[in-house]
Structure formats: structure tokens, C-alpha cells
C-alpha positions as CSV (number, residue, x, y, z in Angstrom):
1,X,-20.5,87.5,-53.7
2,X,-21.2,84.1,-55.2
3,X,-17.8,82.8,-54.0
4,X,-18.8,84.1,-50.6
5,X,-22.2,82.4,-50.6
6,X,-20.7,79.2,-51.5
7,X,-18.2,79.7,-48.8
8,X,-20.9,80.2,-46.3
9,X,-23.0,77.4,-47.6
10,X,-19.9,75.0,-47.1
11,X,-19.3,75.9,-43.7
12,X,-22.9,75.4,-42.9
13,X,-22.6,71.9,-44.3
14,X,-19.5,71.2,-42.2
15,X,-21.2,72.3,-39.0
16,X,-24.1,70.4,-39.6
17,X,-22.0,67.3,-40.1
18,X,-20.2,68.0,-37.0
19,X,-23.3,68.4,-34.9
20,X,-24.7,65.4,-36.4
21,X,-21.6,63.4,-35.8
22,X,-19.9,64.8,-32.7
23,X,-17.8,61.6,-32.0
24,X,-16.6,61.8,-35.6
25,X,-15.6,65.3,-35.7
26,X,-13.8,64.6,-32.1
27,X,-11.7,62.0,-33.9
28,X,-10.3,64.5,-36.6
29,X,-8.5,66.3,-33.9
30,X,-7.4,63.8,-31.5
31,X,-4.0,63.3,-30.0
32,X,-3.4,60.2,-28.3
33,X,-0.8,60.3,-25.5
34,X,0.9,57.1,-24.4
35,X,2.5,57.3,-21.0
36,X,5.4,55.2,-20.5
37,X,7.2,54.8,-17.2
38,X,10.8,54.8,-18.2
39,X,13.4,57.4,-19.9
40,X,13.4,57.4,-23.7
41,X,15.5,55.1,-25.7
42,X,14.6,51.7,-24.0
43,X,12.4,48.7,-25.0
44,X,9.1,50.3,-24.1
45,X,10.0,53.3,-26.0
46,X,10.9,51.7,-29.0
47,X,7.7,49.6,-29.0
48,X,5.5,52.6,-28.5
49,X,7.1,54.7,-31.2
50,X,6.9,51.7,-33.7
51,X,3.4,51.6,-33.1
52,X,2.7,55.2,-33.1
53,X,4.4,55.7,-36.6
54,X,2.2,52.8,-38.0
55,X,-0.8,54.1,-36.6
56,X,-0.1,57.3,-38.1
57,X,0.7,56.2,-41.7
58,X,-2.5,53.8,-41.9
59,X,-5.0,55.8,-39.7
60,X,-3.8,59.4,-40.0
61,X,-4.0,59.4,-36.1
62,X,-1.5,61.4,-33.9
63,X,0.0,59.3,-31.2
64,X,2.8,60.8,-29.1
65,X,4.8,59.1,-26.2
66,X,5.4,60.7,-23.0
67,X,7.8,59.4,-20.7
68,X,7.1,59.7,-16.9
69,X,9.7,57.7,-15.2
70,X,10.2,56.9,-11.3
71,X,8.7,55.1,-8.8
72,X,8.7,51.8,-10.3
73,X,5.9,52.8,-12.9
74,X,3.7,54.4,-10.1
75,X,4.1,57.8,-11.2
76,X,3.0,57.0,-14.9
77,X,0.0,54.8,-13.6
78,X,-1.2,57.4,-11.2
79,X,-1.2,60.0,-14.0
80,X,-3.2,57.9,-16.3
81,X,-5.6,56.6,-13.8
82,X,-6.6,60.3,-13.1
83,X,-6.9,61.2,-16.7
84,X,-10.2,61.9,-18.3
85,X,-11.7,58.4,-19.7
86,X,-11.7,59.7,-23.3
87,X,-9.3,57.5,-24.8
88,X,-6.6,60.2,-25.4
89,X,-4.5,59.3,-22.5
90,X,-3.2,55.6,-22.2
91,X,-0.5,53.6,-20.2
92,X,1.9,51.2,-21.1
93,X,1.6,48.6,-18.1
94,X,3.8,45.8,-17.0
95,X,4.0,42.9,-14.7
96,X,6.6,45.1,-12.5
97,X,3.8,47.8,-12.4
98,X,1.5,45.0,-10.7
99,X,4.4,44.1,-8.3
100,X,5.1,47.7,-7.3
101,X,1.4,48.5,-6.7
102,X,1.3,45.6,-4.1
103,X,4.6,46.8,-2.3
104,X,3.8,50.4,-2.2
105,X,1.2,52.7,-1.3
106,X,-0.5,53.8,-4.5
107,X,-3.5,56.0,-5.4
108,X,-4.9,53.6,-8.0
109,X,-6.0,50.0,-8.3
110,X,-3.8,48.2,-10.8
111,X,-7.0,46.1,-12.0
112,X,-10.0,48.5,-11.3
113,X,-8.4,51.8,-12.1
114,X,-7.9,50.8,-15.7
115,X,-9.5,49.4,-18.7
116,X,-7.5,46.5,-20.6
117,X,-6.7,47.3,-24.3
118,X,-4.2,44.9,-25.4
119,X,-1.2,42.7,-24.1
120,X,1.3,43.9,-26.8
121,X,4.6,42.1,-26.4
122,X,6.7,39.7,-24.2
123,X,10.4,40.3,-23.6
124,X,12.8,37.3,-22.6
125,X,14.9,37.8,-19.7
126,X,18.5,36.5,-20.0
127,X,20.8,35.8,-17.2
128,X,24.4,37.0,-18.4
129,X,28.0,37.2,-17.0
130,X,31.1,39.4,-18.5
131,X,32.7,37.9,-21.6
132,X,35.6,37.3,-19.5
133,X,34.0,35.7,-16.7
134,X,35.1,32.1,-15.6
135,X,31.5,30.9,-15.4
136,X,30.5,29.4,-18.9
137,X,27.1,27.8,-17.7
138,X,24.5,28.3,-15.2
139,X,25.8,25.3,-13.2
140,X,29.0,26.6,-13.0
141,X,27.7,29.7,-11.6
142,X,25.6,28.1,-9.1
143,X,28.5,25.8,-8.1
144,X,30.9,28.9,-7.4
145,X,27.9,30.8,-5.4
146,X,27.6,27.5,-3.3
147,X,31.2,27.4,-2.7
148,X,31.6,31.0,-1.8
149,X,28.1,32.1,-0.3
150,X,27.5,35.7,0.0
151,X,30.6,36.5,-2.4
152,X,28.7,36.5,-5.9
153,X,26.3,39.3,-7.0
154,X,23.5,39.3,-9.4
155,X,22.0,42.6,-10.5
156,X,19.0,44.0,-12.3
157,X,16.7,46.8,-12.3
158,X,14.8,47.1,-9.1
159,X,14.0,46.6,-6.6
160,X,10.4,45.4,-6.5
161,X,10.8,44.5,-10.2
162,X,9.8,41.4,-12.4
163,X,13.7,40.7,-12.6
164,X,14.0,41.0,-8.7
165,X,11.2,38.6,-8.0
166,X,12.9,36.1,-10.3
167,X,16.2,36.6,-9.0
168,X,14.7,35.8,-5.5
169,X,13.0,32.9,-6.9
170,X,16.1,31.6,-8.3
171,X,18.2,32.1,-5.4
172,X,15.6,30.1,-3.5
173,X,15.3,27.3,-6.1
174,X,18.9,26.8,-6.6
175,X,19.6,27.2,-2.9
176,X,22.4,29.9,-3.2
177,X,23.4,33.0,-1.1
178,X,24.3,35.5,-3.8
179,X,23.7,39.2,-3.1
180,X,21.1,41.2,-5.1
181,X,22.2,44.4,-6.5
182,X,19.3,46.9,-7.7
183,X,19.9,49.5,-10.3
184,X,17.8,52.3,-11.7
185,X,17.7,51.0,-15.1
186,X,19.1,48.3,-17.5
187,X,22.0,50.2,-18.8
188,X,23.5,51.0,-15.3
189,X,23.3,47.4,-14.3
190,X,25.1,46.4,-17.6
191,X,27.5,49.2,-17.2
192,X,28.4,47.7,-14.0
193,X,29.0,44.0,-15.2
194,X,31.0,45.4,-18.3
195,X,33.1,47.1,-15.3
196,X,33.2,43.7,-13.4
197,X,31.5,45.4,-10.4
198,X,28.8,42.7,-10.2
199,X,29.2,38.9,-11.0
200,X,25.9,38.4,-13.3
201,X,23.0,40.7,-14.4
202,X,19.2,39.5,-15.3
203,X,18.0,41.7,-18.1
204,X,15.8,41.8,-21.1
205,X,17.6,40.6,-24.2
206,X,16.5,43.7,-26.1
207,X,18.9,45.7,-23.9
208,X,21.9,43.3,-24.2
209,X,21.5,41.9,-27.6
210,X,24.3,43.9,-29.0
211,X,27.0,43.1,-26.1
212,X,26.3,39.4,-26.6
213,X,26.9,39.5,-30.3
214,X,29.9,41.5,-29.6
215,X,31.2,38.8,-27.1
216,X,31.5,41.5,-24.2
217,X,28.6,39.6,-22.4
218,X,27.9,35.7,-22.2
219,X,24.4,34.2,-21.7
220,X,24.3,31.4,-19.2
221,X,20.3,30.8,-19.3
222,X,16.9,32.4,-20.5
223,X,14.1,32.8,-18.1
224,X,11.4,32.2,-20.6
225,X,9.5,28.9,-21.2
226,X,11.1,28.5,-24.4
227,X,14.5,29.1,-26.1
228,X,15.0,32.6,-27.7
229,X,15.6,32.5,-31.3
230,X,18.3,34.9,-31.0
231,X,20.0,32.5,-28.7
232,X,19.4,29.0,-29.8
233,X,22.1,27.5,-28.0
234,X,21.2,29.0,-24.6
235,X,19.1,26.6,-22.4
236,X,16.1,27.8,-20.5
237,X,16.3,27.7,-16.8
238,X,13.5,25.1,-17.0
239,X,15.7,22.6,-19.0
240,X,18.4,23.4,-16.2
241,X,15.8,22.0,-13.4
242,X,14.4,25.4,-12.4
243,X,10.6,25.2,-13.7
244,X,9.4,27.7,-11.1
245,X,11.6,30.3,-12.2
246,X,10.2,30.6,-15.7
247,X,9.9,34.7,-16.1
248,X,9.0,37.0,-18.8
249,X,8.4,40.7,-19.0
250,X,5.4,41.7,-20.8
251,X,4.2,45.1,-21.9
252,X,0.5,46.0,-22.4
253,X,-1.9,48.9,-23.3
254,X,-4.8,50.1,-20.7
255,X,-7.0,53.2,-20.7
256,X,-8.4,55.0,-17.7
257,X,-11.5,53.1,-16.1
258,X,-14.7,54.2,-17.5
259,X,-13.4,54.8,-21.0
260,X,-16.3,53.7,-23.3
261,X,-16.8,50.2,-25.1
262,X,-16.8,52.1,-28.4
263,X,-13.5,53.8,-28.0
264,X,-11.9,50.8,-26.3
265,X,-12.7,48.8,-29.6
266,X,-11.5,51.4,-31.8
267,X,-8.0,51.4,-29.8
268,X,-8.0,47.7,-29.8
269,X,-8.3,47.7,-33.6
270,X,-5.6,50.3,-34.4
271,X,-2.8,49.0,-31.9
272,X,-3.6,45.2,-32.8
273,X,-3.4,46.1,-36.4
274,X,-0.3,48.1,-36.2
275,X,1.5,45.4,-33.9
276,X,0.9,42.7,-36.5
277,X,2.0,44.9,-39.6
278,X,5.0,43.1,-41.0
279,X,7.4,45.9,-41.0
280,X,6.3,46.6,-37.4
281,X,6.5,43.0,-36.3
282,X,9.6,42.4,-37.9
283,X,11.1,45.2,-36.3
284,X,10.2,44.2,-32.9
285,X,11.2,40.5,-33.2
286,X,14.7,41.8,-34.3
287,X,15.1,43.0,-30.8
288,X,13.3,40.0,-29.0
289,X,10.1,41.9,-28.5
290,X,7.5,39.2,-29.4
291,X,4.3,40.3,-30.4
292,X,1.3,38.6,-28.7
293,X,-1.7,40.9,-28.7
294,X,-4.4,39.3,-26.4
295,X,-6.8,42.2,-26.2
296,X,-10.0,43.1,-24.3
297,X,-11.4,40.4,-21.9
298,X,-8.4,38.0,-22.6
299,X,-6.0,40.7,-21.5
300,X,-7.9,41.5,-18.5
301,X,-7.8,37.5,-17.5
302,X,-4.0,37.9,-18.0
303,X,-3.7,40.9,-15.6
304,X,-5.9,39.0,-13.0
305,X,-3.9,35.7,-13.4
306,X,-0.4,37.8,-12.8
307,X,-1.8,39.7,-10.1
308,X,-2.8,36.5,-8.2
309,X,0.6,34.8,-9.1
310,X,2.7,37.7,-7.8
311,X,0.6,38.2,-4.7
312,X,1.5,34.5,-3.9
313,X,5.2,34.8,-4.7
314,X,5.6,38.1,-2.6
315,X,4.1,36.3,0.3
316,X,6.0,33.1,0.0
317,X,9.4,35.0,-0.4
318,X,8.4,37.4,2.5
319,X,9.3,40.5,0.3
320,X,8.5,43.8,2.0
321,X,7.6,47.2,0.6
């Protein structure tokens, strides 16, 4: 009887705590879903799972990854834009998602439909050829393209992706006529290059690093503003005279619009801390995913600058949806 009385009192105390602090009680049972727009196994998946594991260890918080590929990121973005603004459904957004929203009819606004949490990492783009290719430098590739207009091809994920726009900008800057070949993902594009079906590929380093080390591929240039630590001997496009072609892919985290400031502050704290944890940071850098946690208003400003820049590029290049 005494044990039953103590159990009842304990339950009442817990109920009182829950009623007094409903937000804290809700936190205890939360599961955060992070929606990604690509199939499992790629750079984004690795990034989010690394962060989820770290947040689980340090905060006891459950974070799961849910893949909703298709539509150039639009399917994933629309799902999160419609989600309840409770901080339990988040989206990994990218510059490619901004581009697609400008070229396709979508049911969300890439800026106003979301609350920025953090810019997470940037991923350098590398222009590569087959390891048996006769082209050993970007200059040689450009010279061959000028000598044989319309015969060489340059592949990437796409269309309407960051890589697609970078390729079109490069073609204009170098004054070359090469065929742009879009693929549904990085892996099919690389397989096409390894099979010598295309002349070159522009892709994230994280998805071609192993083939470069093995000598199956050869890097001609990196699209980032600075050389990549994994490829110290490979010049940037800016060094080679193509300053307007500098391009990085970035991955950020956003929540549905109207998510409360307190919830956003908590999410910023969790994800920024996880991103900068040495064991996570080192793992990401090994894959050339470089942590750069610009959060809150800083990330919002970054998104707006990128949106303005891509609108200008799309207009200047005459790219249509």
C-alpha cells in the first residue's frame, strides 16, 4: 500500500512538472526528421548522419534522415514547406534548390517559406577527365574544344543545378562549344566518364576523390576560389583566367516558416556544436566537405545574395525552365 501511495505521488509530481514546463516535456520525446533531396549514400547523406550521430551522443536527441529525391530538390522542399513549424521537420537546402525554384513552377518561396538555421558546409567542384584522356591540363582541354567545336562533352548532375550553371558560364568564358550532358546523379556521370562516353565531368570532390587517388580520373581544375587541400597541385579556374566561373556547392539547414525563435536558437546550438566537434569536422574535411557554420541572419543574408546572383546568371545565360 505504501509503495502504491509513493508511486501515485511520483506520477503526480511528474504531471505537475509537465504542466508547468510543457516545452521541456515535449523536447523529451522529440524526433527530428531532416529531409534530404538525394538518395542515401551521397555527400548530403553522410553530412546529416554524421551530425545526427553527434547530436544523439551529446544531447540525447533523436535525429533521423529521410530521403525524398526528385525534382531537383523541389519534392523535398515542398514537403518541408508544408510541415508544421515545430522544429521537428527540417530541410537540407542547397544552391541547386534555389536555382530550380527559379526555373520551375513550385509551391514554395525559397526564401520566405523557410527559416534559416545554418549554412553547414561547402563542397569544391572539380573538373575531371578519364585517367587515360590525352588532356593533362585545362588549357589542353579548351584548345581541343576550340579545334573540334561540338565534339567534346562535359557532363554533370542536372539540368538546372549548380554544376549546370557553372558549365554554361565556363563555356561562355572560355568561348568553347562543348556538349553539356546532364545525368540524374554524380555516380552515373562518373560511370559515363570511366566508360569514355563523355569527355569530362564537373563534380563534387567528395564523390570522385577515390577515383582520383586511384588514378582512374585526372583533375584539370577546381572551381573554388582557393585550391583544395586534397589537390594542392591542381589550379583553380580563377588562376587560369576564368574568375567569373568560381563555384562551390553549399549545404545548409532550414526549418518551415514561422518556427519560433526559441526553437531556432536551440537548433542552431545543436547543429553548430555538432558540426564543429573535432571528430565530425575531421571526418567531413577528409571528404572535402568544409564546415562553415554561418547561422541565423548570416545564413539568411547568404541565401539572399545567392538568389540574386543566380537570377542574374540565369538571365544573362538565357537558361529556360
